[in-house]
ROSE-4610 file (N, C-alpha, C; in Angstrom, 1 decimal, always signed):
// ROSE-4610
residu = [M/M/M/D/D/D/I/I/I/V/V/V/I/I/I/T/T/T/V/V/V/F/F/F/M/M/M/A/A/A/F/F/F/A/A/A/C/C/C/I/I/I/I/I/I/S/S/S/A/A/A/F/F/F/A/A/A/M/M/M/L/L/L/I/I/I/V/V/V/V/V/V/R/R/R/D/D/D/I/I/I/L/L/L/K/K/K/E/E/E/W/W/W/A/A/A/M/M/M/Q/Q/Q/R/R/R/K/K/K/E/E/E/L/L/L/R/R/R/E/E/E/D/D/D/A/A/A/K/K/K/A/A/A/K/K/K/A/A/A/A/A/A/A/A/A/A/A/A/A/A/A/A/A/A/P/P/P/V/V/V/V/V/V/E/E/E/E/E/E/E/E/E/P/P/P/A/A/A/P/P/P/V/V/V/Q/Q/Q/E/E/E/E/E/E/V/V/V/V/V/V/P/P/P/V/V/V/V/V/V/V/V/V/E/E/E/E/E/E/Q/Q/Q/P/P/P/A/A/A/P/P/P/V/V/V/V/V/V/E/E/E/E/E/E/A/A/A/P/P/P/A/A/A/E/E/E/E/E/E/I/I/I/A/A/A/V/V/V/A/A/A/E/E/E/E/E/E/V/V/V/P/P/P/E/E/E/E/E/E/E/E/E/K/K/K/G/G/G/I/I/I/V/V/V/F/F/F/S/S/S/K/K/K/A/A/A/T/T/T/Q/Q/Q/T/T/T/L/L/L/E/E/E/E/E/E/K/K/K/Y/Y/Y/L/L/L/E/E/E/L/L/L/P/P/P/A/A/A/K/K/K/L/L/L/R/R/R/G/G/G/Y/Y/Y/Y/Y/Y/D/D/D/E/E/E/I/I/I/V/V/V/K/K/K/Y/Y/Y/A/A/A/T/T/T/M/M/M/M/M/M/E/E/E/G/G/G/S/S/S/K/K/K/R/R/R/F/F/F/K/K/K/N/N/N/A/A/A/R/R/R/Y/Y/Y/E/E/E/E/E/E/Y/Y/Y/K/K/K/V/V/V/G/G/G/N/N/N/T/T/T/R/R/R/L/L/L/V/V/V/R/R/R/L/L/L/L/L/L/I/I/I/K/K/K/R/R/R/G/G/G/V/V/V/I/I/I/T/T/T/C/C/C/E/E/E/L/L/L/I/I/I/V/V/V/P/P/P/N/N/N/N/N/N/S/S/S/F/F/F/K/K/K/S/S/S/Y/Y/Y/V/V/V/S/S/S/E/E/E/N/N/N/K/K/K/L/L/L/S/S/S/V/V/V/K/K/K/I/I/I/A/A/A/P/P/P/T/T/T/V/V/V/I/I/I/K/K/K/V/V/V/L/L/L/D/D/D/E/E/E/T/T/T/T/T/T/V/V/V/Q/Q/Q/A/A/A/V/V/V/K/K/K/D/D/D/S/S/S/I/I/I/D/D/D/I/I/I/V/V/V/V/V/V/Q/Q/Q/T/T/T/A/A/A/A/A/A/E/E/E/E/E/E/R/R/R/E/E/E/L/L/L/K/K/K/K/K/K/Q/Q/Q/L/L/L/A/A/A/K/K/K/E/E/E/R/R/R/R/R/R/K/K/K/K/K/K/S/S/S/R/R/R/Q/Q/Q/E/E/E/K/K/K/S/S/S/E/E/E/N/N/N/E/E/E/N/N/N/K/K/K]
num = [1/1/1/2/2/2/3/3/3/4/4/4/5/5/5/6/6/6/7/7/7/8/8/8/9/9/9/10/10/10/11/11/11/12/12/12/13/13/13/14/14/14/15/15/15/16/16/16/17/17/17/18/18/18/19/19/19/20/20/20/21/21/21/22/22/22/23/23/23/24/24/24/25/25/25/26/26/26/27/27/27/28/28/28/29/29/29/30/30/30/31/31/31/32/32/32/33/33/33/34/34/34/35/35/35/36/36/36/37/37/37/38/38/38/39/39/39/40/40/40/41/41/41/42/42/42/43/43/43/44/44/44/45/45/45/46/46/46/47/47/47/48/48/48/49/49/49/50/50/50/51/51/51/52/52/52/53/53/53/54/54/54/55/55/55/56/56/56/57/57/57/58/58/58/59/59/59/60/60/60/61/61/61/62/62/62/63/63/63/64/64/64/65/65/65/66/66/66/67/67/67/68/68/68/69/69/69/70/70/70/71/71/71/72/72/72/73/73/73/74/74/74/75/75/75/76/76/76/77/77/77/78/78/78/79/79/79/80/80/80/81/81/81/82/82/82/83/83/83/84/84/84/85/85/85/86/86/86/87/87/87/88/88/88/89/89/89/90/90/90/91/91/91/92/92/92/93/93/93/94/94/94/95/95/95/96/96/96/97/97/97/98/98/98/99/99/99/100/100/100/101/101/101/102/102/102/103/103/103/104/104/104/105/105/105/106/106/106/107/107/107/108/108/108/109/109/109/110/110/110/111/111/111/112/112/112/113/113/113/114/114/114/115/115/115/116/116/116/117/117/117/118/118/118/119/119/119/120/120/120/121/121/121/122/122/122/123/123/123/124/124/124/125/125/125/126/126/126/127/127/127/128/128/128/129/129/129/130/130/130/131/131/131/132/132/132/133/133/133/134/134/134/135/135/135/136/136/136/137/137/137/138/138/138/139/139/139/140/140/140/141/141/141/142/142/142/143/143/143/144/144/144/145/145/145/146/146/146/147/147/147/148/148/148/149/149/149/150/150/150/151/151/151/152/152/152/153/153/153/154/154/154/155/155/155/156/156/156/157/157/157/158/158/158/159/159/159/160/160/160/161/161/161/162/162/162/163/163/163/164/164/164/165/165/165/166/166/166/167/167/167/168/168/168/169/169/169/170/170/170/171/171/171/172/172/172/173/173/173/174/174/174/175/175/175/176/176/176/177/177/177/178/178/178/179/179/179/180/180/180/181/181/181/182/182/182/183/183/183/184/184/184/185/185/185/186/186/186/187/187/187/188/188/188/189/189/189/190/190/190/191/191/191/192/192/192/193/193/193/194/194/194/195/195/195/196/196/196/197/197/197/198/198/198/199/199/199/200/200/200/201/201/201/202/202/202/203/203/203/204/204/204/205/205/205/206/206/206/207/207/207/208/208/208/209/209/209/210/210/210/211/211/211/212/212/212/213/213/213/214/214/214/215/215/215/216/216/216/217/217/217/218/218/218/219/219/219/220/220/220/221/221/221/222/222/222/223/223/223/224/224/224/225/225/225/226/226/226/227/227/227/228/228/228/229/229/229/230/230/230/231/231/231/232/232/232/233/233/233/234/234/234/235/235/235/236/236/236/237/237/237/238/238/238/239/239/239/240/240/240/241/241/241/242/242/242/243/243/243]
x = [-38.4/-39.5/-39.8/-39.8/-40.0/-39.0/-37.8/-36.7/-37.0/-37.5/-37.8/-38.9/-39.9/-41.1/-40.6/-39.8/-39.3/-38.5/-37.7/-36.9/-37.8/-38.8/-39.7/-40.5/-40.9/-41.7/-40.8/-39.5/-38.6/-38.4/-38.2/-38.0/-39.2/-40.4/-41.6/-41.7/-41.3/-41.4/-40.4/-39.2/-38.3/-38.8/-39.4/-40.0/-41.1/-41.9/-43.0/-42.5/-41.5/-40.9/-40.3/-39.6/-39.1/-40.1/-41.2/-42.3/-42.9/-43.1/-43.6/-42.7/-41.4/-40.5/-40.6/-40.8/-41.0/-42.2/-43.3/-44.6/-44.5/-43.8/-43.7/-42.8/-41.8/-40.9/-41.7/-42.5/-43.3/-44.3/-44.9/-45.9/-45.1/-43.9/-43.2/-42.8/-42.4/-42.0/-43.2/-44.4/-45.6/-46.0/-45.8/-46.2/-45.2/-43.9/-42.9/-43.2/-43.6/-43.9/-45.1/-46.1/-47.3/-47.0/-46.1/-45.7/-45.0/-44.1/-43.3/-44.2/-45.2/-46.1/-46.9/-47.4/-48.1/-47.3/-46.0/-45.1/-44.9/-44.7/-44.6/-45.8/-47.0/-48.2/-48.4/-48.0/-48.1/-47.2/-45.9/-45.0/-45.5/-46.1/-46.6/-47.7/-48.6/-49.7/-49.2/-48.2/-47.7/-47.0/-46.3/-45.6/-46.6/-47.7/-48.8/-49.4/-49.6/-50.3/-49.4/-48.1/-47.2/-46.8/-47.0/-46.7/-47.6/-47.0/-47.8/-48.7/-49.8/-50.7/-50.4/-50.0/-49.7/-50.8/-51.3/-52.4/-51.8/-52.3/-51.8/-52.4/-51.5/-51.9/-52.5/-53.5/-54.1/-53.1/-53.1/-52.1/-52.4/-51.4/-51.6/-52.2/-53.1/-53.7/-52.7/-52.4/-51.5/-52.2/-51.6/-52.1/-51.8/-52.7/-52.5/-51.5/-50.4/-49.4/-49.7/-49.8/-50.1/-48.7/-48.3/-47.0/-47.0/-45.9/-45.8/-44.9/-45.3/-44.5/-43.7/-42.4/-41.5/-40.9/-41.1/-40.5/-39.0/-38.2/-36.8/-36.4/-35.6/-35.0/-33.8/-33.6/-32.3/-31.1/-30.0/-28.8/-28.1/-27.6/-26.9/-25.7/-25.4/-24.2/-23.0/-22.0/-20.8/-19.7/-19.2/-18.1/-16.8/-16.0/-14.7/-13.7/-12.9/-11.9/-10.8/-10.4/-9.3/-8.0/-7.4/-6.1/-5.0/-3.9/-2.7/-2.0/-1.7/-1.1/-2.0/-1.7/-2.4/-3.0/-4.3/-5.0/-4.9/-4.3/-4.1/-5.2/-6.1/-7.1/-6.5/-7.0/-6.5/-7.6/-7.6/-8.6/-8.4/-9.5/-9.5/-8.9/-7.9/-7.3/-8.3/-8.0/-8.9/-9.2/-8.2/-8.4/-9.4/-9.6/-10.4/-11.9/-12.1/-13.4/-14.3/-15.5/-16.5/-16.6/-15.8/-15.8/-16.8/-17.7/-18.8/-18.4/-18.3/-17.9/-19.2/-19.2/-20.3/-20.4/-19.2/-19.2/-18.4/-18.3/-17.6/-16.1/-15.5/-14.1/-13.2/-12.2/-11.3/-10.4/-10.0/-8.9/-7.6/-6.6/-5.2/-4.8/-5.2/-4.8/-5.4/-6.7/-7.3/-6.6/-6.3/-5.6/-4.2/-3.6/-2.2/-2.3/-3.3/-3.5/-3.8/-4.4/-4.7/-3.5/-2.4/-1.3/-0.6/+0.1/+0.9/+2.1/+2.6/+3.6/+4.8/+5.2/+6.3/+6.1/+4.9/+4.7/+4.6/+4.0/+4.0/+5.4/+6.3/+7.7/+8.3/+8.0/+8.5/+7.9/+6.7/+6.0/+6.7/+6.9/+7.6/+9.0/+9.7/+11.1/+11.1/+10.2/+10.2/+9.8/+8.8/+8.4/+9.6/+10.3/+11.5/+12.5/+12.8/+13.8/+13.4/+12.2/+11.7/+11.7/+11.5/+11.5/+12.9/+13.9/+15.3/+15.8/+15.2/+15.7/+15.5/+16.6/+16.6/+15.4/+14.7/+13.5/+12.3/+12.3/+11.1/+9.9/+8.7/+7.5/+6.5/+5.7/+4.7/+3.3/+2.6/+1.2/+0.4/-0.7/-1.4/-2.9/-3.6/-5.1/-5.6/-6.9/-7.5/-7.1/-6.5/-6.2/-4.7/-3.8/-2.4/-1.6/-0.3/+0.6/+1.8/+2.2/+3.2/+4.2/+5.4/+6.6/+7.1/+7.4/+7.9/+9.0/+9.9/+10.9/+10.5/+10.0/+9.5/+8.3/+8.4/+7.4/+7.7/+8.8/+9.3/+8.8/+8.0/+7.5/+8.6/+8.9/+9.9/+9.2/+8.1/+7.4/+5.9/+5.0/+3.6/+3.3/+2.8/+2.6/+1.0/+0.6/-0.8/-0.8/-2.0/-2.2/-3.4/-3.2/-4.3/-4.4/-5.6/-5.9/-4.8/-4.4/-3.4/-2.0/-1.7/-0.3/+0.2/+1.3/+1.9/+2.4/+1.9/+2.3/+3.0/+4.1/+4.9/+4.9/+4.5/+4.5/+5.6/+6.5/+7.6/+7.6/+7.9/+8.1/+9.6/+10.3/+11.7/+12.0/+12.5/+12.7/+13.8/+13.7/+14.8/+15.1/+16.2/+16.5/+16.6/+17.1/+17.2/+15.9/+15.0/+13.6/+12.9/+13.0/+12.4/+12.8/+14.1/+14.6/+14.1/+13.9/+13.3/+11.9/+11.1/+9.7/+9.6/+10.5/+10.4/+10.8/+11.8/+12.3/+11.2/+10.5/+9.5/+8.1/+8.0/+6.7/+5.6/+6.0/+5.0/+4.3/+3.1/+2.4/+2.4/+3.2/+3.3/+3.1/+2.3/+2.0/+2.8/+3.7/+4.6/+3.9/+3.8/+3.2/+4.2/+3.7/+4.6/+5.1/+6.3/+6.9/+6.3/+5.7/+5.0/+5.8/+6.1/+6.8/+6.0/+5.7/+4.9/+5.9/+5.7/+6.7/+6.2/+7.1/+6.8/+7.9/+9.1/+10.2/+11.3/+12.4/+13.5/+14.1/+14.1/+14.6/+13.8/+12.5/+11.6/+11.7/+11.9/+12.1/+13.3/+14.4/+15.6/+15.5/+14.7/+14.5/+13.8/+12.8/+12.1/+13.1/+14.0/+15.0/+15.9/+16.4/+17.3/+16.6/+15.3/+14.6/+14.4/+14.2/+14.2/+15.5/+16.6/+17.9/+18.1/+17.6/+17.7/+16.9/+15.7/+14.8/+15.5/+16.0/+16.7/+17.9/+18.7/+19.9/+19.6/+18.6/+18.2/+17.6/+16.8/+16.2/+17.3/+18.3/+19.5/+20.2/+20.4/+21.1/+20.3/+19.0/+18.1/+18.2/+18.2/+18.3/+19.6/+20.7/+22.0/+22.1/+21.4/+21.4/+20.7/+19.5/+18.8/+19.6/+20.3/+21.2/+22.2/+22.9/+23.9/+23.3/+22.1/+21.5/+21.2/+20.7/+20.3/+21.6/+22.7/+23.9/+24.4/+24.3/+24.7/+23.9/+22.6/+21.7/+22.0/+22.3/+22.7/+24.0/+24.9/+26.2/+26.0/+25.2/+25.0/+24.3/+23.3/+22.6/+23.6/+24.5/+25.5/+26.4/+26.8/+27.6/+26.9/+25.6/+24.9/+24.7/+24.4/+24.3/+25.5/+26.7/+28.0/+28.3/+27.9/+28.2/+27.3/+26.1/+25.2/+25.6/+26.2/+26.7/+28.0/+28.8/+30.0/+29.8/+28.6/+28.3/+28.1]
y = [-78.9/-78.5/-77.0/-76.5/-75.0/-74.2/-74.7/-73.9/-73.9/-75.0/-75.0/-74.1/-74.1/-73.2/-71.7/-71.4/-70.1/-69.6/-70.5/-70.1/-69.9/-70.8/-70.7/-69.4/-69.0/-67.7/-66.5/-66.6/-65.5/-65.3/-66.5/-66.5/-65.9/-66.3/-65.8/-64.3/-63.8/-62.3/-61.6/-62.1/-61.5/-61.4/-62.5/-62.5/-61.5/-61.4/-60.5/-59.0/-58.8/-57.4/-57.0/-58.0/-57.8/-57.5/-58.3/-58.1/-56.7/-56.2/-54.9/-53.8/-54.0/-53.0/-52.9/-54.1/-54.0/-53.3/-53.6/-52.9/-51.4/-51.0/-49.6/-48.9/-49.6/-49.0/-48.8/-49.8/-49.7/-48.5/-48.3/-47.2/-45.9/-45.8/-44.5/-44.2/-45.3/-45.1/-44.6/-45.2/-44.8/-43.4/-43.0/-41.6/-40.6/-41.0/-40.1/-39.9/-41.0/-40.9/-40.0/-40.1/-39.3/-37.8/-37.5/-36.1/-35.5/-36.4/-35.9/-35.7/-36.5/-36.3/-35.0/-34.8/-33.6/-32.3/-32.3/-31.2/-30.9/-32.1/-31.9/-31.4/-31.8/-31.3/-29.8/-29.4/-28.0/-27.1/-27.6/-26.9/-26.8/-27.9/-27.9/-26.9/-26.8/-25.9/-24.4/-24.2/-22.8/-22.4/-23.3/-23.0/-22.7/-23.5/-23.3/-21.9/-21.5/-20.3/-19.1/-19.2/-18.1/-18.0/-19.0/-19.0/-18.0/-17.1/-16.2/-16.8/-16.3/-16.8/-16.2/-17.0/-16.5/-16.7/-15.6/-15.7/-15.9/-16.9/-17.1/-16.1/-15.6/-14.6/-15.4/-14.8/-15.5/-15.5/-16.7/-16.8/-15.8/-15.1/-14.1/-14.7/-14.0/-14.5/-14.3/-15.3/-15.3/-14.8/-13.8/-13.2/-14.1/-14.2/-15.0/-14.3/-15.0/-14.5/-14.9/-13.9/-14.2/-14.2/-15.3/-15.3/-14.5/-13.7/-12.8/-13.5/-13.7/-14.3/-13.2/-13.3/-12.3/-13.0/-12.4/-13.0/-12.7/-13.7/-13.5/-13.0/-11.9/-11.3/-12.0/-12.3/-13.0/-12.1/-12.7/-12.0/-11.5/-10.3/-9.7/-10.5/-10.7/-11.4/-10.4/-10.7/-9.8/-10.5/-9.9/-10.5/-10.0/-10.9/-10.6/-10.3/-9.2/-8.9/-10.0/-10.4/-11.5/-11.0/-11.9/-11.5/-12.4/-11.9/-12.6/-13.2/-14.5/-15.3/-15.3/-14.5/-14.5/-13.1/-13.1/-11.8/-11.6/-10.5/-10.3/-9.2/-9.7/-8.7/-7.8/-6.5/-5.5/-4.5/-4.0/-3.0/-1.7/-1.0/+0.2/+1.3/+2.1/+3.1/+4.1/+4.8/+5.8/+6.9/+7.3/+8.5/+8.2/+6.8/+6.5/+6.2/+6.1/+5.7/+7.0/+6.7/+7.8/+8.4/+8.0/+8.5/+7.8/+8.5/+8.0/+8.1/+7.0/+7.1/+7.0/+7.8/+7.9/+6.6/+5.9/+4.7/+3.7/+2.5/+1.4/+1.8/+1.4/+1.7/+1.1/+1.9/+1.4/+0.4/-0.5/-1.5/-0.8/-1.5/-1.0/-0.9/-1.9/-2.0/-0.8/-0.4/+0.7/+2.0/+2.1/+3.4/+3.5/+2.3/+2.3/+2.8/+2.4/+2.8/+4.3/+4.9/+6.3/+7.2/+6.6/+7.4/+7.9/+9.1/+9.6/+8.6/+8.6/+7.7/+7.7/+9.0/+9.1/+8.4/+8.6/+7.9/+6.4/+5.9/+4.5/+3.9/+4.7/+4.3/+4.2/+5.2/+5.1/+3.8/+3.5/+2.4/+1.1/+1.0/-0.2/-0.4/+0.7/+0.7/+0.1/+0.6/+0.1/-1.4/-1.8/-3.2/-4.1/-3.6/-4.4/-4.5/-3.5/-3.5/-4.5/-4.5/-5.4/-6.8/-7.0/-8.4/-9.0/-8.1/-8.6/-9.1/-8.8/-9.3/-10.8/-11.4/-12.9/-13.4/-14.3/-14.9/-14.0/-13.0/-12.1/-12.8/-12.5/-13.0/-11.9/-12.0/-11.0/-11.4/-10.4/-10.6/-9.4/-9.7/-8.6/-8.8/-7.7/-7.8/-6.5/-6.3/-5.1/-3.8/-3.8/-2.5/-2.2/-3.2/-2.9/-4.1/-3.8/-4.8/-4.8/-6.0/-6.1/-7.2/-6.9/-7.9/-8.2/-9.5/-10.0/-11.0/-11.1/-12.1/-12.8/-14.0/-14.7/-14.0/-13.6/-12.8/-11.3/-11.0/-9.6/-8.8/-7.8/-7.0/-6.1/-6.1/-5.2/-3.9/-4.0/-2.7/-3.1/-2.2/-2.3/-1.0/-1.3/-0.1/+0.0/+1.3/+1.7/+2.9/+3.1/+4.4/+5.1/+6.2/+7.0/+8.3/+8.6/+9.9/+10.3/+9.3/+9.5/+9.7/+9.3/+9.4/+8.0/+7.6/+6.3/+6.4/+5.5/+5.5/+4.2/+4.3/+3.1/+3.0/+1.8/+1.6/+0.6/+0.9/+0.0/-0.1/-1.3/-1.5/-1.8/-0.7/-0.8/-1.3/-2.6/-3.2/-2.5/-2.6/-2.1/-3.3/-4.0/-5.2/-4.9/-3.7/-3.4/-3.2/-2.5/-2.3/-3.7/-4.5/-5.8/-6.7/-6.6/-7.4/-6.9/-5.6/-5.0/-5.5/-5.4/-5.8/-7.3/-8.1/-9.5/-9.9/-9.2/-9.5/-9.1/-8.0/-7.5/-8.0/-8.9/-9.5/-8.4/-7.5/-6.4/-6.7/-6.2/-6.3/-4.9/-4.8/-3.5/-3.6/-2.7/-2.7/-1.5/-1.9/-0.9/-0.3/+1.0/+1.7/+1.7/+1.6/+1.6/+3.0/+3.0/+4.2/+4.5/+5.7/+6.0/+6.9/+6.6/+7.4/+7.6/+8.9/+9.2/+9.4/+8.7/+8.7/+9.8/+10.9/+12.0/+12.3/+11.8/+12.1/+11.0/+11.2/+10.3/+10.2/+11.3/+11.3/+10.3/+10.5/+9.6/+8.1/+7.9/+6.5/+5.9/+6.7/+6.2/+6.0/+6.9/+6.7/+5.3/+5.0/+3.7/+2.5/+2.6/+1.6/+1.4/+2.6/+2.5/+1.9/+2.2/+1.6/+0.1/-0.3/-1.8/-2.4/-1.8/-2.3/-2.4/-1.4/-1.4/-2.6/-2.8/-3.8/-5.2/-5.4/-6.7/-6.9/-5.9/-6.0/-6.3/-5.6/-5.8/-7.1/-7.6/-9.0/-10.0/-9.8/-10.8/-10.8/-9.6/-9.5/-10.2/-10.0/-10.7/-12.2/-12.7/-14.2/-14.7/-13.9/-14.3/-14.3/-13.3/-13.2/-14.3/-14.7/-15.9/-17.2/-17.3/-18.5/-18.5/-17.4/-17.3/-17.6/-17.1/-17.3/-18.8/-19.4/-20.8/-21.7/-21.3/-22.0/-21.9/-20.7/-20.6/-21.4/-21.4/-22.2/-23.7/-24.2/-25.6/-25.9/-25.0/-25.2/-25.2/-24.3/-24.3/-25.5/-26.0/-27.3/-28.4/-28.5/-29.6/-29.5/-28.3/-28.2/-28.6/-28.2/-28.6/-30.1/-30.7/-32.2/-32.9/-32.3/-32.9/-32.8/-31.7/-31.5/-32.4/-32.6/-33.5/-35.0/-35.3/-36.7/-36.9/-35.9/-36.0/-36.1/-35.6/-35.6/-37.0]
z = [+66.7/+65.9/+66.0/+67.2/+67.4/+66.6/+66.6/+65.9/+64.4/+63.8/+62.4/+62.1/+63.0/+62.7/+62.8/+63.8/+63.9/+62.7/+62.2/+61.0/+59.8/+59.7/+58.5/+58.6/+59.8/+60.0/+59.7/+60.1/+59.8/+58.3/+57.7/+56.2/+55.5/+56.0/+55.4/+55.6/+56.7/+57.0/+56.0/+55.8/+54.9/+53.5/+53.0/+51.7/+51.6/+52.6/+52.6/+52.5/+53.3/+53.3/+52.0/+51.3/+50.0/+49.0/+49.1/+48.1/+48.3/+49.6/+49.8/+49.2/+49.4/+48.8/+47.3/+46.6/+45.1/+44.8/+45.5/+45.2/+45.4/+46.5/+46.8/+45.7/+45.3/+44.2/+42.9/+42.5/+41.3/+41.4/+42.6/+42.8/+42.7/+43.3/+43.2/+41.7/+40.9/+39.5/+38.7/+38.9/+38.2/+38.5/+39.8/+40.3/+39.6/+39.5/+38.9/+37.4/+36.7/+35.3/+35.1/+35.9/+35.8/+35.9/+36.9/+37.2/+36.0/+35.4/+34.2/+33.0/+32.8/+31.7/+31.9/+33.1/+33.4/+33.1/+33.5/+33.2/+31.7/+31.0/+29.6/+28.9/+29.3/+28.8/+29.0/+30.3/+30.6/+29.8/+29.5/+28.6/+27.2/+26.7/+25.3/+25.2/+26.2/+26.1/+26.2/+27.0/+27.2/+25.8/+25.2/+23.9/+22.8/+22.8/+21.8/+22.0/+23.3/+23.5/+23.1/+23.3/+23.0/+21.5/+20.7/+19.2/+18.5/+17.6/+16.8/+15.8/+15.5/+14.5/+13.2/+12.2/+10.9/+9.9/+9.4/+8.4/+7.0/+6.3/+5.0/+4.0/+3.1/+2.1/+0.9/+0.3/-0.8/-2.0/-2.7/-3.8/-4.9/-5.5/-6.5/-7.7/-8.4/-9.6/-10.7/-11.4/-12.5/-13.8/-14.4/-15.6/-16.8/-17.7/-18.9/-19.8/-20.2/-21.0/-22.4/-23.3/-24.7/-25.4/-26.0/-26.7/-27.9/-28.2/-29.3/-30.3/-31.5/-32.5/-33.3/-33.3/-33.9/-35.1/-36.3/-37.5/-37.5/-37.7/-37.7/-39.1/-39.0/-40.3/-40.7/-41.9/-42.3/-42.0/-41.5/-41.1/-42.4/-42.3/-43.5/-43.8/-45.1/-45.5/-45.6/-44.8/-44.9/-45.6/-46.6/-47.4/-46.8/-46.5/-45.9/-47.0/-46.8/-47.8/-47.8/-49.0/-49.1/-48.5/-47.7/-47.1/-47.6/-47.8/-48.3/-47.1/-47.1/-46.1/-44.8/-43.8/-42.5/-42.3/-42.0/-41.7/-40.2/-39.8/-38.4/-38.0/-37.0/-36.6/-35.6/-35.6/-34.7/-34.3/-33.2/-32.8/-33.6/-33.8/-34.5/-33.7/-34.1/-33.3/-32.8/-31.7/-31.1/-32.1/-32.9/-33.7/-34.9/-35.2/-36.3/-35.8/-34.5/-33.9/-34.1/-34.3/-34.4/-35.8/-36.7/-38.1/-38.9/-39.5/-40.4/-41.8/-42.5/-44.0/-44.8/-45.9/-46.8/-47.7/-47.8/-48.6/-47.8/-48.4/-47.7/-47.6/-46.4/-46.2/-47.2/-47.7/-48.7/-48.1/-49.0/-48.6/-48.7/-48.2/-48.3/-49.8/-50.5/-51.9/-52.7/-52.4/-53.0/-52.6/-51.4/-50.9/-51.6/-51.7/-52.4/-53.8/-54.5/-55.9/-56.1/-55.1/-55.1/-54.8/-54.3/-53.9/-55.1/-55.0/-56.1/-56.4/-57.6/-58.0/-57.0/-56.6/-55.7/-54.4/-53.8/-52.5/-52.7/-53.8/-54.1/-54.1/-54.7/-54.7/-53.3/-52.5/-51.1/-50.4/-50.6/-50.0/-50.5/-51.8/-52.3/-51.8/-51.6/-51.2/-49.7/-48.9/-47.5/-47.5/-48.3/-48.4/-48.8/-49.8/-50.4/-49.3/-48.5/-47.5/-46.4/-46.0/-44.9/-45.4/-46.7/-47.2/-47.2/-47.4/-47.5/-46.2/-45.0/-43.7/-43.6/-43.1/-42.9/-42.1/-42.5/-41.8/-41.8/-42.7/-42.7/-43.3/-42.7/-43.2/-43.3/-44.4/-44.7/-44.2/-43.6/-43.1/-43.7/-44.3/-44.9/-44.8/-44.5/-44.6/-45.2/-45.1/-45.8/-45.2/-44.0/-43.4/-43.3/-43.2/-43.1/-43.6/-43.8/-44.2/-43.2/-42.8/-41.7/-42.0/-41.5/-41.7/-40.3/-40.1/-38.8/-39.0/-38.0/-37.9/-36.6/-36.7/-35.5/-34.9/-33.7/-33.0/-33.0/-33.6/-33.6/-34.8/-34.6/-35.7/-36.2/-37.5/-38.1/-38.5/-39.1/-39.5/-39.9/-39.6/-40.1/-40.9/-42.1/-43.0/-43.2/-43.0/-43.1/-44.0/-44.6/-45.4/-44.8/-44.1/-43.5/-44.1/-44.7/-45.4/-46.4/-47.1/-48.2/-47.7/-46.5/-45.9/-45.5/-45.9/-45.5/-44.1/-43.3/-41.8/-41.5/-40.9/-40.5/-38.9/-38.4/-37.0/-36.7/-35.8/-35.4/-33.9/-33.4/-31.9/-31.7/-31.4/-31.2/-29.8/-29.6/-28.3/-27.6/-26.2/-25.3/-24.4/-24.6/-23.8/-22.3/-21.9/-20.5/-19.9/-20.6/-20.1/-20.1/-21.1/-21.1/-20.0/-19.6/-18.5/-17.2/-17.1/-15.9/-15.7/-16.8/-16.7/-16.4/-17.0/-16.7/-15.3/-14.8/-13.4/-12.4/-12.6/-11.7/-12.0/-13.0/-13.4/-13.6/-14.4/-14.7/-16.0/-16.2/-17.4/-18.1/-19.1/-19.8/-21.3/-21.8/-23.2/-23.8/-24.7/-25.3/-26.5/-26.6/-27.7/-28.9/-30.1/-31.3/-31.6/-32.2/-32.7/-34.1/-34.3/-35.6/-36.4/-37.7/-38.6/-39.8/-40.2/-41.4/-42.5/-43.6/-44.7/-45.7/-45.7/-46.5/-47.6/-47.3/-48.2/-48.0/-48.7/-48.6/-47.2/-46.5/-45.1/-44.2/-44.3/-43.5/-43.9/-45.2/-45.7/-45.1/-45.0/-44.5/-43.0/-42.3/-40.9/-40.6/-41.5/-41.3/-41.5/-42.5/-42.7/-41.5/-41.0/-39.9/-38.7/-38.5/-37.4/-37.5/-38.8/-39.0/-38.6/-39.0/-38.7/-37.1/-36.4/-35.0/-34.4/-34.9/-34.4/-34.7/-35.8/-36.2/-35.3/-35.1/-34.3/-32.8/-32.3/-30.9/-30.7/-31.7/-31.5/-31.5/-32.4/-32.4/-31.1/-30.5/-29.2/-28.1/-28.2/-27.2/-27.3/-28.5/-28.7/-28.2/-28.4/-28.0/-26.4/-25.8/-24.4/-23.8/-24.4/-23.9/-24.0/-25.1/-25.2/-24.1/-23.9/-22.8/-21.5/-21.2/-19.9/-19.7/-20.8/-20.8/-20.6/-21.2/-21.0/-19.6/-19.0/-17.6/-16.6/-16.9/-16.1/-16.2/-17.4/-17.5/-16.8/-16.9/-16.2/-14.7/-14.2/-12.8/-12.3/-13.1/-12.8/-12.7/-13.7/-13.7/-12.4/-12.1/-10.9/-9.6/-9.5/-8.3/-8.3/-9.4/-9.5/-9.1/-9.6/-9.2/-7.7/-7.1/-5.7/-4.9/-5.3/-4.6/-4.6/-5.8/-5.9/-5.1/-4.9/-4.1/-2.6/-2.2/-0.7/-0.2]
């Protein structure tokens, strides 16, 4: 019986000690939480004291805007000069900028009619020669008349201050190949011939021949290069199949 009592008392002491430990642990946790809250409150008060005070500026007074009614003027009607086939737009040359005309600019047709009969004959002779070229197409507007074969310009005819002016772009295949290989952006200035007599008329004709011949050589060269590329492609395909 004494043994049972002793065991029971020991067990009760252990339970009591365990309960005391739990109570002490809870007290310590509560004390730690209170200290943490106090530190956080102190930090918040210090930050609030250090923050600068920003005074709000009064909102600007908006001025009343009175709408102004502007009467729209009707746009002037511009009559375009009739063009035969395709009218090609072009920038005005530098030498013609800044010139003030006392009356409306004359059209190419009006300038042509004012030429002496001899100069009109030269003009007609050049036009006839350019028209005879195979695949030649005519483009005309109020300022100039032009003849092309594909994208190649044969000749452009203008009349400036009573003088027939022919502009030609004579291609150079070697130079064009150089530009293409080096991926350059180059604008080629046209060759200008003023038609004054039979000699200059012949010079224009000869230049047209050179343009036509050079364009034909360029087309032939492109065909040859395309043929070589196709041949090379077939050879590479055949080699890959044999591997």
